[in-house]
Structure formats: C-alpha cells, structure tokens
C-alpha positions in Angstrom: 129.0 -60.7 165.5 128.3 -57.1 166.2 131.1 -55.9 163.9 129.9 -58.2 161.1 126.4 -56.8 161.5 127.7 -53.2 161.3 129.7 -54.1 158.1 126.7 -55.7 156.5 124.6 -52.6 157.3 127.3 -50.4 155.7 127.5 -52.7 152.7 123.7 -52.6 152.3 123.6 -48.8 152.5 126.4 -48.5 149.9 124.6 -50.9 147.5 121.3 -49.1 148.0 122.8 -45.7 147.4 124.7 -46.9 144.3 121.6 -48.4 142.6 119.4 -45.5 143.6 121.9 -43.1 142.0 122.4 -41.2 145.3 126.0 -40.0 144.9 126.1 -38.1 148.3 124.8 -41.1 150.3 127.3 -43.4 148.5 130.2 -41.1 149.3 129.2 -40.9 153.0 128.9 -44.6 153.2 132.2 -45.2 151.5 133.9 -42.7 154.0 132.7 -45.0 156.8 134.4 -47.9 154.9 137.5 -45.6 154.4 137.3 -46.0 150.7 137.7 -43.2 148.2 135.8 -43.1 144.9 137.8 -43.0 141.8 136.7 -40.4 139.2 136.0 -42.0 135.8 139.1 -41.7 133.6 141.2 -40.4 136.5 143.6 -43.3 136.7 145.1 -45.7 134.2 143.0 -48.8 133.8 144.1 -52.0 135.5 145.6 -54.7 133.4 142.2 -56.5 133.7 140.3 -53.6 132.2 142.7 -53.2 129.3 141.9 -56.7 127.9 
C-alpha cells in the first residue's frame, strides 16, 4: 500500500506540473519515475501516430 501511495503521489505531481506548464518540475518528477522526455520531432513517430 505504501508503494502504491508513493506512485500515486508521483503521478499526481507529474500531471500537475504538466498542466501547469512547469517543465523543470515535470522533468524532476519523471526522473523519479526513471522516464526520459522525448524532444518533439526527435524520434520517428510510432505507427499509431502515422495514421
């Protein structure tokens, strides 16, 4: 339960930072999730995005 609570707090922080336009806070939160942001146009689009 404690791990789930921590994951929900991180998720809430990431969503809040995203919608507030706070890039630094979003990057910090995603580092805690061990997720890297992709730069727009940096990678080829997935097959779903091509359609």
